[in-house]
LOSEKOL-375564 format. One record per residue (C-alpha): x, y, z; residue number from 1. Coordinates in Angstrom, 3 decimals, decimal comma, padded with zeros to 6 digits. Layout:
N
{x: X y: Y z: Z nr: NUM};
...
This chain:
66
{x: -015,057 y: -041,190 z: -001,246 nr: 1};
{x: -013,307 y: -038,050 z: -002,425 nr: 2};
{x: -013,748 y: -036,577 z: -005,880 nr: 3};
{x: -011,861 y: -033,863 z: -007,695 nr: 4};
{x: -014,479 y: -032,148 z: -009,822 nr: 5};
{x: -011,755 y: -031,013 z: -012,251 nr: 6};
{x: -010,167 y: -034,493 z: -012,390 nr: 7};
{x: -008,892 y: -035,324 z: -015,885 nr: 8};
{x: -007,590 y: -038,795 z: -014,939 nr: 9};
{x: -010,585 y: -040,292 z: -013,109 nr: 10};
{x: -013,780 y: -038,519 z: -014,187 nr: 11};
{x: -016,104 y: -037,568 z: -011,340 nr: 12};
{x: -019,187 y: -039,192 z: -012,886 nr: 13};
{x: -018,028 y: -042,763 z: -012,257 nr: 14};
{x: -017,107 y: -041,977 z: -008,659 nr: 15};
{x: -020,502 y: -040,345 z: -008,061 nr: 16};
{x: -022,281 y: -043,445 z: -009,367 nr: 17};
{x: -020,204 y: -045,643 z: -007,075 nr: 18};
{x: -020,957 y: -043,400 z: -004,098 nr: 19};
{x: -024,694 y: -043,642 z: -004,821 nr: 20};
{x: -024,429 y: -047,437 z: -004,806 nr: 21};
{x: -022,784 y: -047,315 z: -001,374 nr: 22};
{x: -025,831 y: -045,481 z: -000,045 nr: 23};
{x: -025,716 y: -044,591 z: 003,634 nr: 24};
{x: -022,600 y: -046,704 z: 004,181 nr: 25};
{x: -020,531 y: -044,264 z: 002,171 nr: 26};
{x: -019,607 y: -040,627 z: 002,395 nr: 27};
{x: -018,894 y: -038,397 z: -000,595 nr: 28};
{x: -016,790 y: -035,232 z: -000,628 nr: 29};
{x: -016,131 y: -033,154 z: -003,722 nr: 30};
{x: -013,325 y: -030,654 z: -004,238 nr: 31};
{x: -012,665 y: -028,233 z: -007,114 nr: 32};
{x: -009,267 y: -029,798 z: -007,892 nr: 33};
{x: -007,564 y: -031,985 z: -010,493 nr: 34};
{x: -006,476 y: -035,554 z: -009,723 nr: 35};
{x: -003,001 y: -034,864 z: -008,347 nr: 36};
{x: -003,841 y: -031,588 z: -006,575 nr: 37};
{x: -004,801 y: -033,555 z: -003,465 nr: 38};
{x: -001,163 y: -034,583 z: -003,019 nr: 39};
{x: 000,632 y: -031,287 z: -003,427 nr: 40};
{x: -001,776 y: -028,724 z: -004,751 nr: 41};
{x: -004,272 y: -026,184 z: -003,526 nr: 42};
{x: -006,780 y: -028,757 z: -002,253 nr: 43};
{x: -004,325 y: -030,769 z: -000,179 nr: 44};
{x: -005,037 y: -029,258 z: 003,250 nr: 45};
{x: -008,833 y: -029,465 z: 002,918 nr: 46};
{x: -008,672 y: -033,064 z: 001,675 nr: 47};
{x: -006,331 y: -034,122 z: 004,494 nr: 48};
{x: -008,478 y: -032,401 z: 007,125 nr: 49};
{x: -011,560 y: -034,207 z: 005,821 nr: 50};
{x: -009,718 y: -037,538 z: 005,785 nr: 51};
{x: -008,577 y: -037,089 z: 009,385 nr: 52};
{x: -012,078 y: -036,090 z: 010,479 nr: 53};
{x: -013,547 y: -039,169 z: 008,782 nr: 54};
{x: -010,993 y: -041,514 z: 010,359 nr: 55};
{x: -011,522 y: -040,025 z: 013,822 nr: 56};
{x: -015,295 y: -040,486 z: 013,535 nr: 57};
{x: -015,100 y: -044,014 z: 012,154 nr: 58};
{x: -012,283 y: -045,387 z: 014,284 nr: 59};
{x: -013,129 y: -043,769 z: 017,638 nr: 60};
{x: -016,024 y: -045,702 z: 019,208 nr: 61};
{x: -016,759 y: -042,802 z: 021,575 nr: 62};
{x: -017,553 y: -040,541 z: 018,605 nr: 63};
{x: -019,659 y: -043,090 z: 016,717 nr: 64};
{x: -023,454 y: -042,848 z: 016,794 nr: 65};
{x: -025,010 y: -045,570 z: 018,903 nr: 66};
C-alpha cells in the first residue's frame, strides 16, 4: 500500500489503519506527496521504482523467501 502523507483526497490515516489490518501480508510505503503527485509530480519516480521492486519480489519465485 502506498500513501501520500500530504494527500488531501484520501487521508493517510485510513490507509494506515487498513495496512495494520493486513499485518504481515501487506507492505506500507509513505511518500511526502499529494494524491496526484504520484502520477506526474515529484514523487513519481520513487513510487514507480518501489512498485516495480514490489512486483519483482512478489511475482518472481526465485526472489521469494522460501
